[in-house]
C-alpha positions as CSV (number, residue, x, y, z in Angstrom):
1,X,0.0,0.3,0.0
2,X,2.5,2.0,1.2
3,X,4.8,1.2,-2.5
4,X,1.2,2.5,-4.3
5,X,0.6,6.0,-2.5
6,X,4.7,7.0,-3.2
7,X,4.2,5.9,-6.7
8,X,0.7,8.5,-6.6
9,X,2.9,10.9,-5.4
10,X,5.4,10.6,-7.8
11,X,3.4,10.8,-10.5
12,X,1.8,13.6,-9.4
13,X,5.1,15.4,-8.6
14,X,6.1,14.3,-12.6
15,X,3.5,16.0,-13.7
16,X,3.5,19.2,-11.5
17,X,6.6,19.9,-12.2
18,X,6.3,19.7,-15.9
19,X,8.9,17.3,-15.9
20,X,10.2,17.6,-19.7
21,X,11.2,13.9,-20.4
22,X,7.8,12.3,-19.1
23,X,6.1,14.6,-21.6
24,X,8.1,13.8,-23.7
25,X,7.3,10.0,-23.5
26,X,3.9,11.1,-23.2
27,X,3.4,12.9,-26.1
28,X,5.5,10.7,-28.0
29,X,3.0,7.4,-27.0
30,X,0.3,9.4,-28.2
31,X,1.7,9.8,-31.5
32,X,2.4,6.2,-32.0
33,X,-0.8,4.8,-30.5
34,X,-2.7,7.2,-32.5
35,X,-0.5,6.4,-35.9
36,X,-1.0,2.8,-35.6
37,X,-4.3,3.0,-34.6
38,X,-5.4,5.3,-37.8
39,X,-3.5,3.1,-39.9
40,X,-5.3,0.0,-38.5
41,X,-8.8,1.8,-39.3
42,X,-7.4,2.9,-42.7
43,X,-6.6,-0.8,-43.5
44,X,-8.6,-2.8,-41.5
45,X,-11.9,-1.0,-42.5
46,X,-11.5,-1.4,-46.2
47,X,-10.9,-5.0,-45.6
48,X,-13.9,-5.3,-43.8
49,X,-16.3,-4.0,-46.0
50,X,-14.3,-7.0,-48.6
51,X,-15.1,-9.7,-45.8
52,X,-18.6,-8.6,-44.2
53,X,-20.2,-7.3,-47.8
54,X,-18.1,-9.8,-50.4
55,X,-19.6,-13.3,-51.6
56,X,-16.4,-15.1,-52.8
57,X,-15.0,-18.6,-52.1
58,X,-12.6,-18.4,-48.9
59,X,-14.8,-15.8,-47.1
60,X,-15.3,-17.4,-44.5
61,X,-11.9,-18.3,-44.1
62,X,-10.5,-14.4,-43.9
63,X,-13.2,-14.0,-41.4
64,X,-11.8,-16.8,-39.3
65,X,-8.0,-15.1,-39.8
66,X,-9.1,-11.9,-38.8
67,X,-11.1,-13.4,-36.0
68,X,-8.3,-15.5,-35.2
69,X,-6.2,-12.3,-35.3
70,X,-7.1,-10.7,-32.7
71,X,-5.7,-13.2,-30.1
72,X,-1.9,-12.5,-32.3
73,X,0.6,-12.3,-29.8
74,X,2.1,-8.9,-29.9
75,X,5.6,-10.3,-29.6
76,X,5.2,-12.4,-32.5
77,X,4.1,-9.0,-34.7
78,X,7.2,-7.4,-33.5
79,X,9.3,-10.3,-34.6
80,X,8.2,-10.3,-38.2
81,X,8.1,-6.7,-38.2
82,X,11.8,-6.5,-36.8
83,X,12.7,-9.4,-39.5
84,X,11.2,-7.5,-42.4
85,X,13.3,-3.9,-40.9
86,X,16.4,-5.4,-40.0
87,X,19.5,-4.1,-41.7
88,X,19.5,-7.6,-43.4
89,X,15.8,-8.5,-44.4
90,X,14.3,-7.4,-47.0
91,X,13.1,-3.6,-45.7
92,X,16.5,-3.0,-44.2
93,X,17.2,-0.7,-46.7
94,X,14.7,1.6,-45.6
95,X,16.8,2.1,-42.2
96,X,13.3,1.8,-40.1
97,X,14.1,-0.4,-37.9
98,X,14.5,1.2,-34.2
99,X,12.2,4.1,-35.0
100,X,8.8,5.2,-34.2
101,X,7.7,3.9,-37.9
102,X,8.7,0.8,-37.2
103,X,6.9,0.8,-34.0
104,X,3.7,2.0,-35.8
105,X,3.8,-0.7,-38.5
106,X,4.2,-3.2,-35.3
107,X,1.4,-2.0,-33.5
108,X,-0.9,-1.4,-36.5
109,X,-0.4,-4.9,-37.9
110,X,-1.5,-6.2,-34.3
111,X,-4.5,-3.5,-34.1
112,X,-5.7,-4.0,-37.3
113,X,-7.0,-8.0,-36.9
114,X,-9.1,-5.7,-34.3
115,X,-10.2,-3.3,-36.1
116,X,-11.5,-5.8,-39.0
117,X,-12.9,-8.9,-36.6
118,X,-15.6,-6.3,-34.5
119,X,-16.3,-4.2,-37.7
120,X,-16.9,-7.3,-39.8
121,X,-19.5,-8.9,-37.1
122,X,-21.2,-5.4,-36.3
123,X,-21.9,-5.7,-40.0
124,X,-22.9,-9.3,-40.4
125,X,-25.2,-8.6,-37.1
126,X,-27.5,-6.5,-39.4
127,X,-31.1,-7.6,-40.4
128,X,-30.6,-9.1,-43.6
129,X,-33.9,-7.3,-44.5
130,X,-31.8,-4.5,-44.5
131,X,-29.7,-5.3,-47.4
132,X,-32.7,-6.2,-49.7
133,X,-34.1,-2.6,-48.7
134,X,-31.4,-0.9,-49.7
135,X,-31.4,-2.2,-52.8
136,X,-34.9,-2.1,-53.9
137,X,-34.7,1.7,-53.3
138,X,-32.3,1.6,-56.1
139,X,-28.7,2.7,-54.2
140,X,-26.0,2.0,-56.5
141,X,-23.0,0.5,-55.3
142,X,-21.4,3.4,-52.9
143,X,-24.7,4.4,-51.5
144,X,-25.4,0.5,-50.7
145,X,-21.7,1.5,-49.0
146,X,-22.1,4.5,-47.1
147,X,-25.8,3.2,-46.0
148,X,-24.5,0.2,-44.6
149,X,-21.3,1.6,-43.3
150,X,-24.5,4.9,-41.6
151,X,-26.3,2.1,-40.4
152,X,-23.1,0.2,-38.8
153,X,-21.4,3.1,-37.6
154,X,-21.8,2.1,-34.3
155,X,-19.9,-1.2,-34.7
156,X,-17.5,0.2,-36.4
157,X,-16.5,3.0,-33.9
158,X,-15.9,0.3,-31.5
159,X,-14.0,-1.6,-33.5
160,X,-11.6,1.8,-33.7
161,X,-11.9,2.0,-30.1
162,X,-11.0,-1.6,-30.0
163,X,-7.9,-1.4,-32.2
164,X,-6.6,1.8,-29.8
165,X,-6.5,-0.5,-26.9
166,X,-4.6,-3.5,-28.6
167,X,-2.2,-1.3,-29.0
168,X,-1.5,1.3,-26.2
169,X,-0.3,-0.9,-23.2
170,X,1.6,-3.2,-25.5
171,X,5.3,-3.2,-24.5
172,X,6.8,-6.8,-26.5
173,X,6.2,-5.5,-29.9
174,X,7.5,-2.0,-29.3
175,X,10.7,-2.7,-27.3
176,X,11.7,-5.6,-30.1
177,X,11.2,-3.0,-33.1
178,X,11.9,0.1,-31.2
179,X,14.9,-0.8,-29.2
180,X,13.3,1.7,-26.5
181,X,16.0,4.4,-27.2
182,X,15.6,7.5,-25.1
183,X,14.3,10.7,-26.8
184,X,13.4,9.1,-29.7
185,X,11.5,5.1,-29.0
186,X,10.5,5.2,-25.5
187,X,7.5,5.4,-24.7
188,X,5.0,5.5,-21.7
189,X,4.7,1.3,-21.2
190,X,8.8,0.6,-22.4
191,X,10.4,3.5,-20.1
192,X,8.8,1.1,-17.2
193,X,10.6,-1.3,-18.2
194,X,14.3,-0.4,-17.2
195,X,12.9,1.2,-13.6
196,X,11.6,-1.9,-12.5
197,X,15.3,-3.5,-13.8
198,X,17.1,-1.2,-11.5
199,X,14.6,-1.5,-8.9
200,X,12.8,1.2,-9.1
201,X,9.2,0.5,-8.3
202,X,8.0,4.0,-7.4
203,X,9.0,5.6,-10.7
204,X,8.0,2.4,-12.5
205,X,4.5,2.6,-11.1
206,X,4.5,6.4,-11.5
207,X,4.9,6.2,-15.0
208,X,1.8,3.1,-14.9
209,X,-0.2,5.9,-13.5
210,X,0.4,8.5,-16.2
211,X,-0.6,5.7,-18.6
212,X,-3.5,4.8,-17.1
213,X,-4.5,8.3,-16.8
214,X,-3.6,9.0,-20.5
215,X,-6.0,5.6,-21.2
216,X,-8.5,6.8,-19.6
217,X,-8.6,10.4,-20.8
218,X,-8.6,8.9,-24.3
219,X,-11.2,6.6,-23.8
220,X,-13.8,9.5,-21.9
221,X,-13.0,11.6,-25.2
222,X,-14.2,8.1,-27.6
223,X,-17.1,7.2,-25.2
224,X,-18.2,10.5,-26.1
225,X,-17.7,10.5,-30.1
226,X,-19.4,7.0,-29.3
227,X,-22.6,8.6,-27.7
228,X,-23.2,11.2,-30.1
229,X,-22.6,8.5,-32.6
230,X,-25.2,6.9,-31.1
231,X,-27.4,9.2,-30.8
232,X,-27.6,9.9,-34.6
């Protein structure tokens, strides 16, 4: 209990005194997490359209792969990206290993199956009669996609929230491809690891509490957006 109280006091001190490194790490966490969630949404939502609304051989296989991907181990995702981006790897010439871009790629790989799975499940749960009604109104292909997406907007919003939740607390892949470099790729989750190794549990818990505050703030904003979407 004393350790938790000390951690809370340390977290408040770090925030109150405007510790430059902590604010830099927090901002980097927000940027990398936000970018990876955006990439997952941009990639995952078109995949959702093809899987949920298409009719083609192997559709169920793709959906099963997306559902299985929701449990994709982050360390495996980090390993795959590291192999691709390593200096001797296929994409090593890009020089992205141990950069924030590598972390965005790895985290997007983790988040995309979550976006696809949640979005596809939401759309496939719509009443079958809705699709016939939209087509009966004479909607063309783009109008059909827009109206279906509008009816499933809450599910799509939840899908993006699930993608964010899948990467905001991720550690293994971030360290594997980012290297936890101070001032470059260190984020709140990975910053706590060396503190624990050094026995600075108070500082590590303080960083964890700052991460928790960040997650609560983002979740509050997303929940507000979700409520507005639901009312429309």
